[in-house]
Backbone as CSV, one residue per row, in Angstrom:
resi,resn,N_x,N_y,N_z,CA_x,CA_y,CA_z,C_x,C_y,C_z
1,MET,110.286,119.304,125.323,109.225,120.216,125.747,108.489,120.795,124.548
2,ALA,109.280,121.152,123.494,108.652,121.736,122.304,107.700,120.744,121.655
3,SER,108.124,119.464,121.588,107.270,118.467,120.942,105.983,118.254,121.739
4,THR,106.074,118.341,123.109,104.889,118.194,123.935,103.918,119.347,123.711
5,GLU,104.443,120.571,123.652,103.591,121.729,123.406,102.991,121.668,122.008
6,PHE,103.763,121.199,121.044,103.241,121.055,119.681,102.072,120.083,119.682
7,GLY,102.217,118.947,120.339,101.148,117.959,120.384,99.903,118.480,121.062
8,ARG,100.086,119.215,122.175,98.924,119.788,122.859,98.212,120.804,121.974
9,THR,98.983,121.578,121.229,98.393,122.579,120.342,97.578,121.912,119.247
10,VAL,98.140,120.874,118.626,97.413,120.151,117.574,96.133,119.557,118.148
11,ARG,96.220,118.983,119.333,95.045,118.352,119.939,93.950,119.380,120.205
12,ARG,94.322,120.543,120.773,93.321,121.579,121.059,92.692,122.101,119.776
13,TRP,93.502,122.345,118.786,92.990,122.928,117.550,92.199,121.911,116.728
14,ARG,92.484,120.629,116.907,91.694,119.598,116.220,90.255,119.624,116.721
15,ASP,90.082,119.886,118.028,88.747,119.899,118.612,87.876,121.033,118.090
16,ARG,88.456,122.089,117.593,87.667,123.252,117.202,87.266,123.238,115.728
17,VAL,87.688,122.216,114.959,87.348,122.138,113.531,86.176,121.177,113.354
18,PRO,84.974,121.664,113.086,83.836,120.760,112.867,84.070,119.919,111.605
19,PRO,83.711,118.644,111.647,83.942,117.803,110.463,83.234,118.320,109.218
20,ASP,82.022,118.889,109.379,81.318,119.371,108.199,82.018,120.573,107.574
21,ALA,82.810,121.309,108.364,83.575,122.423,107.807,84.679,121.929,106.889
22,ALA,85.088,120.677,107.064,86.111,120.082,106.209,85.491,119.187,105.134
23,GLY,84.165,119.246,105.004,83.480,118.449,103.994,83.311,116.999,104.363
24,LEU,83.380,116.689,105.663,83.266,115.306,106.121,81.929,115.095,106.827
25,PRO,81.394,113.870,106.818,80.123,113.598,107.506,80.250,113.888,108.992
26,SER,79.206,114.476,109.569,79.263,114.853,110.983,78.308,114.041,111.845
27,GLY,77.605,113.086,111.268,76.632,112.305,112.026,77.285,111.213,112.852
28,GLY,76.449,110.464,113.568,76.926,109.359,114.377,77.519,109.822,115.698
29,HIS,77.894,108.845,116.513,78.460,109.160,117.824,79.908,109.609,117.662
30,ARG,80.211,110.766,118.197,81.559,111.313,118.112,82.014,111.696,119.522
31,ARG,83.114,111.102,119.972,83.646,111.451,121.283,84.317,112.813,121.249
32,ALA,84.931,113.168,120.091,85.609,114.456,119.974,84.667,115.465,119.326
33,PRO,84.663,116.718,119.813,83.785,117.728,119.213,84.208,118.144,117.821
34,GLY,85.455,117.936,117.497,85.965,118.335,116.184,86.355,117.135,115.351
35,LEU,87.509,117.244,114.701,87.987,116.171,113.833,88.517,114.993,114.641
36,ARG,88.239,113.792,114.167,88.901,112.619,114.711,90.350,112.591,114.211
37,ARG,91.165,111.803,114.897,92.557,111.678,114.451,92.629,111.131,113.030
38,GLU,91.760,110.148,112.738,91.772,109.572,111.397,91.450,110.623,110.341
39,GLU,90.533,111.516,110.678,90.124,112.560,109.728,91.228,113.586,109.547
40,LEU,91.868,113.992,110.642,92.982,114.927,110.526,94.111,114.312,109.714
41,ALA,94.409,113.044,109.958,95.472,112.365,109.207,95.148,112.334,107.724
42,MET,93.894,112.025,107.391,93.504,111.983,105.987,93.626,113.350,105.331
43,LEU,93.163,114.399,106.015,93.210,115.737,105.446,94.641,116.237,105.298
44,ALA,95.519,115.843,106.212,96.908,116.301,106.166,97.789,115.401,105.321
45,GLY,97.319,114.191,105.001,98.115,113.283,104.187,99.246,112.621,104.948
46,ILE,99.059,112.402,106.261,100.062,111.704,107.064,99.383,110.542,107.774
47,SER,100.170,109.715,108.460,99.599,108.518,109.059,98.891,108.829,110.378
48,VAL,97.893,108.026,110.695,97.179,108.159,111.964,98.142,107.916,113.124
49,ASP,99.007,106.940,112.970,99.963,106.623,114.026,100.855,107.821,114.324
50,TYR,101.267,108.533,113.274,102.148,109.676,113.496,101.399,110.829,114.170
51,VAL,100.145,111.055,113.775,99.338,112.074,114.450,99.210,111.731,115.934
52,THR,98.967,110.457,116.247,98.835,110.016,117.640,100.115,110.287,118.410
53,ARG,101.253,109.916,117.834,102.526,110.115,118.533,102.850,111.595,118.703
54,LEU,102.489,112.419,117.733,102.704,113.859,117.872,101.869,114.429,119.003
55,GLU,100.590,114.055,119.053,99.706,114.593,120.081,100.109,114.129,121.474
56,GLN,100.672,112.946,121.570,101.073,112.417,122.869,102.492,112.817,123.252
57,GLY,103.169,113.583,122.386,104.525,114.026,122.676,105.576,112.956,122.516
58,ARG,105.227,111.851,121.821,106.178,110.754,121.636,106.962,110.871,120.342
59,ALA,106.629,111.841,119.504,107.355,112.066,118.253,107.943,113.475,118.293
60,ALA,109.228,113.556,118.092,109.908,114.847,118.140,110.309,115.272,116.732
61,HIS,110.538,116.580,116.590,111.087,117.155,115.362,110.240,116.870,114.121
62,PRO,108.977,117.254,114.099,108.207,117.122,112.853,108.823,117.998,111.769
63,SER,108.733,117.541,110.541,109.329,118.293,109.439,108.478,119.510,109.084
64,GLU,109.060,120.420,108.302,108.307,121.579,107.824,107.072,121.142,107.056
65,GLN,107.230,120.077,106.237,106.093,119.615,105.441,104.952,119.139,106.320
66,VAL,105.279,118.432,107.415,104.250,117.919,108.315,103.551,119.067,109.028
67,VAL,104.325,120.030,109.526,103.735,121.175,110.223,102.830,121.961,109.280
68,GLU,103.302,122.176,108.060,102.501,122.918,107.084,101.212,122.177,106.769
69,ALA,101.311,120.856,106.579,100.128,120.064,106.233,99.110,120.055,107.373
70,LEU,99.589,119.936,108.609,98.674,119.955,109.750,98.027,121.327,109.900
71,GLY,98.793,122.377,109.674,98.236,123.723,109.755,97.117,123.942,108.761
72,ARG,97.309,123.443,107.546,96.255,123.593,106.534,95.017,122.809,106.931
73,ALA,95.223,121.570,107.384,94.070,120.749,107.767,93.326,121.351,108.958
74,LEU,94.050,122.029,109.847,93.437,122.642,111.032,92.920,124.046,110.762
75,ARG,93.106,124.533,109.531,92.581,125.832,109.091,93.084,126.978,109.966
76,VAL,94.377,127.015,110.206,94.946,128.020,111.078,95.047,129.367,110.366
77,SER,95.065,130.422,111.156,95.303,131.758,110.624,96.801,131.932,110.384
78,ALA,97.190,133.056,109.772,98.606,133.304,109.519,99.398,133.352,110.820
79,ALA,98.836,134.007,111.862,99.523,134.091,113.151,99.617,132.714,113.813
80,GLU,98.545,131.919,113.716,98.556,130.576,114.299,99.543,129.676,113.572
81,ARG,99.648,129.837,112.247,100.627,129.056,111.481,102.034,129.335,111.988
82,GLU,102.340,130.599,112.220,103.659,130.959,112.730,103.890,130.348,114.109
83,HIS,102.859,130.392,114.958,102.968,129.797,116.291,103.206,128.292,116.200
84,LEU,102.519,127.624,115.280,102.662,126.180,115.134,104.096,125.813,114.762
85,PHE,104.709,126.589,113.887,106.109,126.344,113.540,107.013,126.547,114.752
86,HIS,106.749,127.596,115.520,107.603,127.885,116.676,107.537,126.773,117.718
87,VAL,106.316,126.280,118.033,106.212,125.230,119.057,106.733,123.892,118.540
88,ALA,106.909,123.777,117.213,107.544,122.583,116.645,109.059,122.714,116.631
89,GLY,109.556,123.882,117.075,110.996,124.100,117.078,111.554,124.472,115.726
90,LEU,110.702,125.043,114.847,111.113,125.382,113.489,110.924,126.873,113.234
91,VAL,111.668,127.373,112.263,111.504,128.751,111.814,110.504,128.756,110.676
92,PRO,109.443,129.564,110.735,108.476,129.593,109.627,109.162,129.945,108.311
93,PRO,108.794,129.281,107.220,109.386,129.595,105.922,109.245,131.081,105.613
94,GLY,110.318,131.662,105.078,110.316,133.094,104.821,110.208,133.427,103.353
95,GLN,110.610,134.629,103.020,110.561,135.077,101.640,111.554,134.275,100.807
96,GLY,111.228,134.115,99.544,112.087,133.348,98.657,111.753,131.882,98.614
97,THR,110.750,131.448,99.411,110.309,130.059,99.374,108.866,129.997,98.889
98,VAL,108.500,128.876,98.306,107.156,128.706,97.744,106.119,128.821,98.857
99,PRO,105.178,129.766,98.763,104.165,129.909,99.818,103.191,128.745,99.810
100,ALA,102.819,128.322,101.017,101.897,127.197,101.149,100.694,127.539,102.021
101,TYR,100.609,128.788,102.445,99.499,129.183,103.305,98.223,129.335,102.487
102,ILE,97.135,128.776,103.010,95.824,128.885,102.361,94.947,129.783,103.218
103,ALA,94.527,130.892,102.652,93.730,131.871,103.393,92.351,131.304,103.739
104,PRO,91.752,131.790,104.833,90.403,131.324,105.205,89.387,131.501,104.081
105,SER,89.533,132.546,103.266,88.582,132.766,102.173,88.619,131.618,101.170
106,VAL,89.813,131.055,100.927,89.924,129.917,100.011,89.296,128.681,100.643
107,HIS,89.521,128.493,101.931,88.866,127.380,102.631,87.347,127.490,102.504
108,ARG,86.815,128.701,102.705,85.362,128.876,102.631,84.838,128.580,101.231
109,MET,85.602,128.970,100.217,85.180,128.691,98.847,85.092,127.191,98.607
110,LEU,86.092,126.451,99.084,86.065,125.006,98.914,84.911,124.374,99.690
111,ASP,84.587,124.950,100.852,83.469,124.426,101.643,82.160,124.461,100.864
112,ARG,82.014,125.437,99.986,80.772,125.615,99.238,80.740,124.782,97.961
113,LEU,81.797,124.034,97.707,81.872,123.229,96.487,81.919,121.750,96.831
114,THR,81.092,121.341,97.779,81.145,119.956,98.244,80.775,118.959,97.152
115,GLY,79.961,119.371,96.180,79.572,118.461,95.106,80.484,118.536,93.899
116,THR,81.629,119.208,94.044,82.578,119.397,92.948,83.968,118.985,93.398
117,PRO,84.674,118.148,92.639,86.050,117.809,93.017,86.956,119.029,92.857
118,VAL,87.609,119.432,93.945,88.462,120.623,93.943,89.739,120.328,94.716
119,SER,90.864,120.821,94.190,92.132,120.708,94.907,92.871,122.029,94.835
120,VAL,93.805,122.227,95.767,94.640,123.427,95.796,96.096,122.983,95.818
121,SER,96.891,123.529,94.906,98.316,123.207,94.828,99.132,124.491,94.902
122,ASP,100.418,124.342,95.256,101.283,125.514,95.311,101.992,125.711,93.978
123,ALA,102.957,126.637,93.940,103.624,126.984,92.687,104.472,125.851,92.135
124,SER,104.812,124.876,92.964,105.589,123.729,92.483,104.688,122.550,92.134
125,TRP,103.387,122.763,92.139,102.373,121.741,91.876,102.375,120.627,92.929
126,THR,102.678,121.027,94.173,102.513,120.109,95.295,101.106,120.274,95.850
127,LEU,100.400,119.170,95.999,99.036,119.197,96.503,99.022,119.659,97.952
128,LEU,98.317,120.751,98.214,98.194,121.284,99.563,96.905,120.851,100.232
129,LEU,95.830,120.845,99.459,94.513,120.583,100.032,93.606,120.028,98.943
130,ALA,92.798,119.049,99.316,91.813,118.490,98.388,90.538,118.219,99.165
131,ASN,89.394,118.551,98.564,88.156,118.215,99.263,87.886,116.723,99.116
132,PRO,87.004,116.155,99.955,86.805,114.704,99.933,86.397,114.151,98.573
133,LEU,85.619,114.916,97.783,85.196,114.394,96.487,86.366,114.317,95.515
134,PHE,87.295,115.263,95.591,88.499,115.169,94.756,89.297,113.923,95.135
135,THR,89.439,113.672,96.436,90.181,112.486,96.879,89.471,111.210,96.442
136,ALA,88.133,111.208,96.508,87.385,110.037,96.044,87.579,109.828,94.549
137,LEU,87.673,110.913,93.794,87.836,110.818,92.338,89.235,110.363,91.954
138,MET,90.243,110.975,92.554,91.627,110.750,92.124,92.385,109.740,92.982
139,GLY,91.824,109.397,94.143,92.541,108.517,95.053,93.416,109.322,95.993
140,GLU,93.775,108.711,97.108,94.655,109.389,98.061,96.064,109.466,97.490
141,ARG,96.710,110.591,97.732,98.060,110.803,97.219,98.986,111.087,98.390
142,HIS,100.049,110.302,98.469,100.980,110.422,99.586,102.401,110.556,99.059
143,GLY,103.261,111.099,99.898,104.670,111.183,99.545,104.903,111.952,98.263
144,ARG,105.767,111.421,97.416,106.130,112.082,96.167,104.940,112.235,95.230
145,ALA,103.964,111.336,95.350,102.802,111.387,94.455,101.932,112.611,94.696
146,ARG,102.176,113.362,95.777,101.414,114.586,96.007,101.892,115.716,95.093
147,ASN,102.997,115.516,94.404,103.494,116.555,93.506,103.123,116.224,92.071
148,GLY,102.403,117.146,91.404,101.932,116.896,90.046,103.047,116.794,89.035
149,ALA,104.148,117.528,89.232,105.281,117.434,88.309,105.934,116.064,88.414
150,TRP,106.092,115.570,89.631,106.676,114.239,89.816,105.802,113.178,89.166
151,ARG,104.479,113.286,89.358,103.582,112.303,88.741,103.659,112.365,87.218
152,ALA,103.779,113.584,86.655,103.776,113.744,85.200,104.980,113.073,84.553
153,PHE,106.118,113.049,85.248,107.338,112.548,84.617,107.883,111.255,85.228
154,LEU,107.609,110.993,86.495,108.189,109.822,87.152,107.153,108.900,87.786
155,GLY,105.910,109.346,87.864,104.900,108.582,88.599,104.142,107.603,87.746
156,ASP,104.806,106.656,87.156,104.149,105.663,86.312,103.105,104.902,87.122
157,GLY,101.850,104.975,86.667,100.776,104.265,87.346,100.213,104.989,88.552
158,GLU,100.675,106.234,88.817,100.223,106.977,89.994,99.023,107.871,89.696
159,ASP,98.523,107.869,88.467,97.483,108.818,88.098,96.328,108.096,87.417
160,ARG,95.096,108.508,87.740,93.916,107.910,87.116,93.493,108.640,85.848
161,VAL,94.121,109.775,85.541,93.741,110.540,84.360,94.273,109.845,83.111
162,ARG,93.376,109.669,82.144,93.750,109.034,80.875,94.314,110.104,79.929
163,HIS,95.500,109.865,79.388,96.140,110.853,78.526,96.246,110.347,77.090
164,THR,96.058,111.266,76.144,96.447,111.026,74.763,97.884,111.521,74.615
165,PRO,98.587,111.088,73.580,99.950,111.623,73.387,99.969,113.150,73.335
166,GLN,98.964,113.748,72.694,98.914,115.202,72.588,98.687,115.857,73.949
167,SER,97.738,115.333,74.734,97.460,115.932,76.041,98.633,115.755,76.990
168,ARG,99.325,114.616,76.878,100.489,114.406,77.735,101.592,115.397,77.414
169,ARG,101.845,115.622,76.134,102.886,116.583,75.747,102.537,117.983,76.237
170,ALA,101.264,118.359,76.113,100.843,119.686,76.549,100.992,119.840,78.057
171,THR,100.596,118.802,78.804,100.720,118.851,80.256,102.176,118.945,80.676
172,GLU,103.031,118.141,80.069,104.443,118.146,80.423,105.077,119.513,80.160
173,ALA,104.782,120.102,79.004,105.361,121.406,78.680,104.892,122.481,79.649
174,ALA,103.604,122.451,80.009,103.068,123.453,80.930,103.668,123.299,82.321
175,VAL,103.854,122.062,82.775,104.433,121.824,84.096,105.876,122.313,84.148
176,VAL,106.637,122.037,83.116,108.033,122.490,83.080,108.096,124.009,83.101
177,ALA,107.246,124.654,82.319,107.217,126.118,82.302,106.863,126.673,83.678
178,ASP,105.919,126.031,84.365,105.537,126.468,85.704,106.700,126.347,86.687
179,LEU,107.417,125.215,86.639,108.529,125.016,87.563,109.655,126.001,87.286
180,ARG,109.914,126.276,86.005,110.962,127.242,85.684,110.609,128.623,86.235
181,ALA,109.356,129.032,86.062,108.926,130.324,86.588,109.016,130.341,88.112
182,ALA,108.678,129.235,88.756,108.723,129.163,90.214,110.152,129.292,90.737
183,THR,111.115,128.692,90.048,112.504,128.790,90.504,113.014,130.218,90.423
184,HIS,112.502,131.004,89.483,112.896,132.414,89.395,112.250,133.227,90.524
185,ARG,110.998,132.907,90.848,110.289,133.673,91.879,110.718,133.296,93.293
186,TYR,111.138,132.026,93.473,111.455,131.534,94.813,112.846,130.896,94.820
187,PRO,113.883,131.702,94.648,115.241,131.157,94.515,115.775,130.499,95.779
188,ALA,115.180,130.792,96.932,115.686,130.232,98.187,115.012,128.921,98.571
189,ASP,114.114,128.426,97.734,113.364,127.231,98.107,114.167,125.977,97.774
190,ARG,114.686,125.347,98.814,115.528,124.163,98.623,114.734,122.985,98.073
191,ARG,113.507,122.782,98.567,112.713,121.639,98.092,112.395,121.772,96.612
192,LEU,112.167,122.999,96.153,111.904,123.215,94.733,113.148,122.892,93.911
193,ARG,114.304,123.335,94.375,115.543,123.023,93.660,115.777,121.518,93.613
194,ASP,115.531,120.850,94.738,115.729,119.399,94.788,114.779,118.683,93.829
195,LEU,113.529,119.176,93.737,112.556,118.572,92.829,113.028,118.690,91.385
196,VAL,113.459,119.887,90.994,113.921,120.096,89.616,115.128,119.216,89.327
197,GLU,116.056,119.131,90.271,117.246,118.309,90.067,116.883,116.829,89.931
198,GLU,115.947,116.375,90.756,115.503,114.970,90.664,114.876,114.684,89.304
199,LEU,114.042,115.594,88.835,113.385,115.383,87.550,114.382,115.437,86.396
200,ARG,115.333,116.355,86.466,116.344,116.434,85.406,117.217,115.184,85.380
201,THR,117.473,114.623,86.544,118.355,113.459,86.637,117.674,112.185,86.171
202,HIS,116.387,112.043,86.501,115.718,110.759,86.278,114.714,110.756,85.123
203,SER,114.467,111.898,84.511,113.532,111.956,83.385,114.190,112.658,82.205
204,ALA,114.481,111.876,81.163,115.084,112.463,79.968,114.135,113.461,79.315
205,ARG,112.841,113.192,79.378,111.853,114.089,78.782,111.841,115.433,79.515
206,PHE,111.871,115.397,80.843,111.904,116.644,81.603,113.173,117.424,81.273
207,ALA,114.318,116.744,81.266,115.585,117.418,80.977,115.561,118.067,79.599
208,GLU,114.967,117.377,78.644,114.879,117.922,77.277,114.047,119.196,77.258
209,LEU,112.876,119.157,77.898,112.011,120.336,77.919,112.641,121.474,78.721
210,TRP,113.266,121.138,79.840,113.886,122.160,80.680,115.009,122.873,79.922
211,ASP,115.868,122.093,79.292,117.018,122.675,78.595,116.617,123.424,77.329
212,SER,115.468,123.079,76.746,115.024,123.740,75.522,114.331,125.066,75.807
213,GLY,114.029,125.333,77.097,113.335,126.572,77.435,111.883,126.572,77.014
214,ALA,111.237,125.415,77.076,109.844,125.288,76.636,108.944,126.274,77.369
215,VAL,108.054,126.907,76.627,107.084,127.848,77.183,105.689,127.332,76.867
216,ALA,104.839,127.221,77.881,103.466,126.739,77.691,102.640,127.196,78.886
217,ARG,101.333,126.963,78.819,100.454,127.321,79.915,99.358,126.276,80.035
218,HIS,98.707,126.272,81.178,97.591,125.346,81.410,96.301,125.978,80.892
219,ASP,95.682,125.331,79.924,94.410,125.792,79.387,93.282,124.894,79.896
220,ALA,92.072,125.421,79.855,90.920,124.597,80.199,90.885,123.378,79.287
221,SER,90.534,122.240,79.843,90.590,121.000,79.061,89.520,120.036,79.543
222,ARG,89.332,118.979,78.772,88.463,117.882,79.174,89.342,116.679,79.442
223,LYS,89.111,116.049,80.603,89.922,114.911,80.997,89.033,113.726,81.320
224,THR,89.520,112.550,80.967,88.829,111.311,81.317,89.557,110.667,82.483
225,VAL,88.812,110.420,83.550,89.363,109.808,84.756,88.822,108.385,84.843
226,ASP,89.724,107.413,84.890,89.318,106.013,85.015,89.200,105.667,86.501
227,HIS,87.950,105.613,86.968,87.722,105.355,88.387,87.429,103.868,88.591
228,PRO,88.051,103.240,89.596,87.894,101.789,89.766,86.504,101.341,90.183
229,GLN,85.667,102.255,90.706,84.345,101.857,91.183,83.220,102.305,90.251
230,VAL,83.238,103.537,89.800,82.116,104.039,89.001,82.409,104.038,87.506
231,GLY,83.631,103.719,87.115,83.970,103.689,85.705,84.535,105.028,85.225
232,PRO,84.736,105.175,83.912,85.342,106.405,83.388,84.404,107.603,83.479
233,LEU,84.970,108.751,83.821,84.230,110.010,83.855,84.990,111.025,83.011
234,THR,84.309,111.633,82.053,84.916,112.692,81.251,84.434,114.030,81.802
235,LEU,85.366,114.813,82.313,85.037,116.027,83.056,85.797,117.223,82.485
236,ASP,85.208,118.395,82.652,85.908,119.632,82.322,86.840,119.976,83.472
237,CYS,88.061,120.361,83.133,89.056,120.704,84.137,89.502,122.148,83.935
238,ASP,89.339,122.954,84.962,89.768,124.350,84.922,90.768,124.606,86.037
239,VAL,91.820,125.350,85.713,92.825,125.727,86.700,92.680,127.223,86.959
240,LEU,92.371,127.571,88.213,92.143,128.957,88.609,93.299,129.441,89.467
241,ARG,93.590,130.715,89.408,94.645,131.325,90.224,94.015,132.198,91.300
242,VAL,94.680,132.280,92.451,94.242,133.136,93.548,95.059,134.417,93.515
243,ASP,94.400,135.553,93.390,95.101,136.836,93.356,95.949,137.010,94.619
244,GLY,97.177,137.468,94.406,98.053,137.729,95.541,98.811,136.520,96.032
245,SER,98.653,135.372,95.373,99.408,134.177,95.767,99.627,133.327,94.519
246,ASP,100.428,132.296,94.684,100.674,131.376,93.576,99.879,130.084,93.724
247,LEU,98.804,130.127,94.481,97.969,128.938,94.619,97.247,128.645,93.313
248,ARG,97.137,127.370,92.976,96.385,126.936,91.802,95.231,126.072,92.275
249,ILE,94.031,126.447,91.905,92.834,125.696,92.275,92.362,124.923,91.047
250,MET,92.308,123.613,91.161,91.886,122.762,90.058,90.460,122.289,90.320
251,VAL,89.571,122.550,89.382,88.153,122.257,89.545,87.697,121.330,88.430
252,TYR,87.032,120.230,88.795,86.485,119.289,87.821,84.951,119.374,87.853
253,THR,84.349,119.544,86.697,82.891,119.609,86.616,82.398,118.719,85.478
254,ALA,81.149,118.276,85.614,80.519,117.437,84.588,79.382,118.203,83.936
255,GLU,79.172,117.957,82.669,78.057,118.589,81.968,76.745,118.028,82.509
256,PRO,75.808,118.880,82.924,74.552,118.409,83.516,73.788,117.476,82.576
257,GLY,73.141,116.479,83.166,72.304,115.575,82.389,73.042,114.480,81.657
258,THR,74.349,114.374,81.858,75.131,113.360,81.162,75.393,112.168,82.080
259,ARG,75.877,111.092,81.469,76.271,109.917,82.242,77.408,110.272,83.206
260,ASP,78.282,111.174,82.765,79.389,111.590,83.621,78.876,112.294,84.880
261,ALA,77.842,113.129,84.720,77.262,113.813,85.880,76.644,112.800,86.839
262,GLU,75.985,111.770,86.300,75.388,110.735,87.136,76.463,109.973,87.901
263,ARG,77.559,109.657,87.220,78.634,108.912,87.885,79.328,109.763,88.948
264,LEU,79.452,111.056,88.685,80.059,111.935,89.685,79.166,112.032,90.918
265,GLU,77.845,112.075,90.698,76.920,112.110,91.823,76.980,110.809,92.610
266,LEU,77.085,109.687,91.905,77.220,108.393,92.583,78.506,108.355,93.404
267,LEU,79.576,108.882,92.826,80.858,108.897,93.531,80.784,109.746,94.792
268,SER,79.979,110.810,94.746,79.860,111.679,95.921,79.216,110.947,97.083
269,VAL,78.512,109.838,96.786,77.887,109.038,97.842,78.810,107.905,98.275
270,ILE,79.183,107.035,97.356,79.970,105.859,97.744,81.409,106.223,98.057
271,GLY,81.939,107.215,97.361,83.336,107.597,97.593,83.535,108.224,98.941
272,LEU,82.632,109.097,99.356,82.771,109.763,100.639,82.513,108.809,101.793
273,GLN,81.656,107.809,101.592,81.448,106.812,102.638,82.735,106.037,102.886
274,THR,83.450,105.730,101.803,84.713,105.006,101.938,85.740,105.858,102.667
275,LEU,85.825,107.145,102.298,86.801,108.020,102.925,86.498,108.273,104.387
276,ALA,85.207,108.263,104.747,84.822,108.566,106.129,85.149,107.423,107.074
277,ALA,85.334,106.207,106.526,85.627,105.066,107.380,87.037,105.183,107.948
278,PRO,87.275,104.709,109.194,88.623,104.725,109.749,89.574,103.945,108.848
279,GLN,90.803,104.478,108.700,91.768,103.867,107.807,93.025,103.486,108.575
280,ASP,93.679,102.393,108.162,94.948,101.999,108.756,96.062,102.554,107.887
281,LEU,96.636,103.666,108.336,97.706,104.302,107.581,99.052,104.113,108.268
282,SER,99.146,103.193,109.181,100.336,103.102,110.011,101.568,102.659,109.236
283,GLY,101.370,102.182,108.032,102.530,101.775,107.242,103.274,102.918,106.612
284,ARG,102.750,104.151,106.735,103.403,105.303,106.118,104.204,106.042,107.172
285,THR,105.235,106.726,106.732,106.095,107.418,107.655,105.532,108.756,108.027
286,GLY,106.072,109.341,109.101,105.595,110.644,109.552,105.855,111.752,108.577
287,ASP,106.857,111.623,107.708,107.148,112.667,106.733,106.387,112.476,105.440
288,ASP,105.459,111.542,105.437,104.740,111.187,104.204,103.616,112.179,103.978
289,VAL,103.908,113.283,103.314,102.900,114.295,103.054,102.881,114.604,101.578
């Protein structure tokens, strides 16, 4: 019964989210007034097949990660987020765990940056939300690849950002410092503990930095992104913090009048057309967020 109510809730709330509010094209014939299933799946980072089975009540026991991801894509309020967890048969994450709620004000800010690649991550550097241009720039990220710490130390070939030895060392040190601070602030977060343990076990570099007590921070930087369609883009990267939360907003911008700005503008056209097309994601599991 809970899974059926969860599916009905997702279906109703999907209808109330206009595609343009999520930065997606709204033209053409649309049977649904809001997001299509393919669009919701893309925004939440799960498979279309799993969204279908959830809405039809054929999939039971969605994970916390899936419920959280769907809530963000559906732009729920704090009260609605709590309701979504309850109808999924889950207890909403409490104090001592990494917060993943994105306030409507942050959603509105991202809505106004449609021509700028922007993403939002939590205190463990897990990707919570990305606008379509960020996804076009960096590629879709699923499963473990949605976590920036995992990509930095274990995700060989999972990143389009070109690193120098110096920039890689700086990024690694800053990520380790962030995770250490997060474990102190959120001692009850099991997924965070599991992430740190996985990295310590499988990455000698992470273990070395963790055990040495490395201290670093993320500074504004310039990054080169090797894009398979438009070529390399050298962009300014800024990491912003949201007051009152541990959300990190990553913003990529190009210097006006440069080749990089032209390529970013081109990507905003061809990249979003590719993302707007229906995708076959059925090969991914329901927990793939």
